[in-house]
TORDRENTI-460398 format. One record per residue (C-alpha): residue number from 1; residue in three letters; x, y, z. Coordinates in pm, whole numbers, plus 32768, in hexadecimal, padded with zeros to 4 digits. Layout:
N
<NUM 'ALA' <X Y Z>>
...
***
This chain:
162
<1 'MET' <B0FE CD99 8EDD>>
<2 'SER' <B122 CF08 8E9D>>
<3 'TYR' <B014 CFFF 8EC3>>
<4 'ALA' <AFA6 D13E 8E15>>
<5 'ASP' <AEBB D258 8E72>>
<6 'LEU' <ADE6 D2A1 8D34>>
<7 'GLN' <AD2C D3CC 8DB6>>
<8 'GLN' <AE13 D4D2 8D1A>>
<9 'ALA' <AEA7 D47D 8BB8>>
<10 'THR' <B018 D468 8BD5>>
<11 'ALA' <B129 D3E6 8AD7>>
<12 'ASP' <B17E D2D2 8BD3>>
<13 'THR' <B020 D259 8BDE>>
<14 'ALA' <AFAF D28E 8A78>>
<15 'THR' <AFD0 D11F 8A13>>
<16 'TYR' <AEF9 D0B2 8B1F>>
<17 'ALA' <ADF0 D1CB 8AF4>>
<18 'ASP' <ADE8 D166 8985>>
<19 'ILE' <ADB6 CFF3 89D3>>
<20 'TRP' <AC7B D05C 8AAF>>
<21 'LYS' <AC03 D184 89FF>>
<22 'ASP' <AA9C D110 89D2>>
<23 'ALA' <AA7C D085 8B4F>>
<24 'ILE' <AB0F D1DD 8BC6>>
<25 'GLU' <AA02 D2A1 8AF3>>
<26 'ASP' <A8F1 D1BC 8B61>>
<27 'ASN' <A95C D1F9 8CE0>>
<28 'ASN' <A967 D36E 8C96>>
<29 'ARG' <A817 D375 8C06>>
<30 'ALA' <A788 D2A7 8D34>>
<31 'TYR' <A815 D398 8E1E>>
<32 'LEU' <A778 D4B8 8D53>>
<33 'ALA' <A63C D411 8D49>>
<34 'ARG' <A620 D408 8ED8>>
<35 'GLY' <A66F D566 8EDE>>
<36 'ASP' <A7D1 D55B 8F49>>
<37 'THR' <A880 D65F 8E8B>>
<38 'ARG' <A9C1 D662 8F59>>
<39 'TYR' <AA7A D5C5 8E40>>
<40 'ALA' <AA0C D6AA 8D23>>
<41 'SER' <AB61 D707 8CDD>>
<42 'ALA' <ABFE D5B8 8D06>>
<43 'ASN' <AB9F D44A 8D03>>
<44 'ALA' <AACC D3B6 8E1F>>
<45 'PRO' <ABA0 D2E1 8F12>>
<46 'ALA' <AC4E D1C5 8E39>>
<47 'THR' <AD84 D112 8E96>>
<48 'GLU' <AE27 CFED 8DDA>>
<49 'ALA' <AF13 CEC7 8E12>>
<50 'HIS' <AFE9 CE54 8D0A>>
<51 'PHE' <B0FC CD61 8CB7>>
<52 'VAL' <B1C3 CD7E 8B66>>
<53 'ILE' <B282 CC6D 8AB0>>
<54 'TRP' <B377 CCDB 89A0>>
<55 'SER' <B417 CC00 8899>>
<56 'ALA' <B4D5 CC58 8755>>
<57 'ARG' <B38E CC62 8688>>
<58 'LYS' <B28C CCCE 8762>>
<59 'ALA' <B203 CD50 88BA>>
<60 'VAL' <B0F6 CCC8 8984>>
<61 'VAL' <B035 CD9A 8A94>>
<62 'LEU' <AF5E CCE6 8B9B>>
<63 'SER' <AE8C CDFA 8C1B>>
<64 'ILE' <AD72 CDF1 8D2C>>
<65 'LEU' <ACAB CF2E 8D5E>>
<66 'ASN' <AC18 CFA9 8EBB>>
<67 'THR' <AAE8 D094 8E8E>>
<68 'ALA' <A9B0 D0AE 8F80>>
<69 'THR' <A8D1 D042 8E51>>
<70 'GLY' <A99A CF1C 8DCC>>
<71 'CYS' <A9FA CE62 8EFD>>
<72 'THR' <A954 CD89 8FFD>>
<73 'LEU' <A9CA CD6D 9169>>
<74 'LYS' <AA6E CBFB 91B9>>
<75 'GLU' <AACF CC42 9318>>
<76 'VAL' <AB73 CD21 940E>>
<77 'GLN' <AC8B CCDA 94FE>>
<78 'ALA' <AC96 CDEB 95F1>>
<79 'SER' <ADC4 CD66 96AB>>
<80 'ALA' <AE90 CD8B 9570>>
<81 'ARG' <ADE4 CECA 94FD>>
<82 'ALA' <AD88 CE05 93C6>>
<83 'THR' <AC47 CE15 92D5>>
<84 'ILE' <AC3F CD03 91D5>>
<85 'LYS' <AB57 CD49 90A4>>
<86 'LEU' <AB08 CC91 8F6E>>
<87 'CYS' <AB41 CD7C 8E5C>>
<88 'PRO' <AB55 CD53 8CE0>>
<89 'LEU' <AC9E CCE2 8C33>>
<90 'ARG' <AD1B CD2B 8AD7>>
<91 'ILE' <AE45 CCB2 8A1B>>
<92 'ALA' <AEEC CD9C 891A>>
<93 'ILE' <AFDB CD0A 8824>>
<94 'TYR' <B0B6 CE07 8773>>
<95 'GLU' <B15A CD91 862C>>
<96 'GLY' <B214 CEC6 8596>>
<97 'ILE' <B0F1 CFC7 8568>>
<98 'GLN' <AFF0 CED6 8565>>
<99 'VAL' <AF2C CE83 86AC>>
<100 'ARG' <AE37 CD8C 8702>>
<101 'THR' <AD7C CD9E 8841>>
<102 'LEU' <ACCA CC64 88CF>>
<103 'ASP' <ABC3 CC49 89EF>>
<104 'GLY' <AC71 CB5F 8AFA>>
<105 'GLY' <AB2A CB50 8BD8>>
<106 'SER' <AB64 CBC5 8D31>>
<107 'ALA' <AC7E CBA8 8E38>>
<108 'CYS' <ACAA CC07 8FA5>>
<109 'PHE' <AD32 CD5D 8FDD>>
<110 'LEU' <ADE6 CDD2 9114>>
<111 'GLU' <AD9B CF1E 91BE>>
<112 'LEU' <AE63 CF6E 92F2>>
<113 'ALA' <AE0D D071 93DC>>
<114 'PRO' <AF46 D160 9437>>
<115 'ALA' <B017 D0EB 9564>>
<116 'ALA' <B01E D1BB 96A0>>
<117 'ALA' <B130 D2C7 96AE>>
<118 'GLY' <B262 D208 9727>>
<119 'ALA' <B1D3 D0B7 9701>>
<120 'PRO' <B2C1 CF9B 9681>>
<121 'VAL' <B274 CF2D 952A>>
<122 'ASP' <B2A2 CDAC 94E2>>
<123 'LEU' <B294 CD9A 9360>>
<124 'ALA' <B275 CC23 9370>>
<125 'ARG' <B152 CC30 9459>>
<126 'THR' <B054 CCAE 9365>>
<127 'VAL' <B08B CCB3 91F3>>
<128 'ALA' <AFF0 CC8C 9085>>
<129 'TYR' <B0E2 CBC7 8FC0>>
<130 'ALA' <B0FE CB50 8E4A>>
<131 'ALA' <B210 CA73 8DA7>>
<132 'TYR' <B24B CA12 8C49>>
<133 'ASP' <B2B1 C895 8C1A>>
<134 'VAL' <B35E C873 8AE5>>
<135 'ALA' <B34E C6F2 8ABD>>
<136 'THR' <B1BF C6F9 8AC7>>
<137 'LYS' <B199 C868 8A3F>>
<138 'THR' <B0AE C8B1 8B54>>
<139 'VAL' <B08E C9DC 8C66>>
<140 'LYS' <B06B C966 8DB1>>
<141 'THR' <AF98 CA67 8E8E>>
<142 'GLY' <AF21 CA73 8FED>>
<143 'LEU' <AF1C CB25 913A>>
<144 'VAL' <AFA9 CAE6 9282>>
<145 'ILE' <AF24 CB8C 93C0>>
<146 'ASP' <AFD1 CB48 950D>>
<147 'HIS' <B0C2 CA50 9460>>
<148 'GLN' <AFA3 C96D 93DB>>
<149 'ALA' <AF1C C94E 9286>>
<150 'VAL' <ADA5 C9DF 9252>>
<151 'ASP' <ACBE C8D5 91F1>>
<152 'GLY' <AC2B C90A 909B>>
<153 'CYS' <AD48 CA0E 9030>>
<154 'SER' <AE4B C91E 8F9C>>
<155 'ASN' <AE42 C907 8E1B>>
<156 'ASN' <AEF8 C87E 8D06>>
<157 'ILE' <AEBE C945 8BCF>>
<158 'PRO' <AF46 C88B 8A85>>
<159 'LEU' <AFD2 C98D 8992>>
<160 'GLY' <B05D C8C8 8870>>
<161 'ALA' <B1AD C932 87EC>>
<162 'PRO' <B20B CAA1 8869>>
***
């Protein structure tokens, strides 16, 4: 999975911000309703994890949005600096200039605290992953923390023919 910070609009994150435009605006309104005006010139905190599949005819983007208003806490694993949240999932299917966006329910979002300066980073120890299985036309997603799969975070998402 790749991650994108959606607080500031950039060319690199425009696709993902567009998938979540309504949810980002709802999150912004929720912050303002609480009197929090720190983000008046940008979006309230919003990050996104995505996995993209390309074919000759179309592109499919599986995207999970992490906001304070849209996610619920699943668990914290302090030893791995990991917070696991259940957040909304969308699947965007791009065919030429047409886009279809589907609600995918919810999925696990991995939020990692920064490592201490100079601390070694084991990229296989704690990771969010996605893989496309061509034979079954399914995206397999999940989280691994301390080299163990996280219960309730492994999913098989059928896509049909990308």
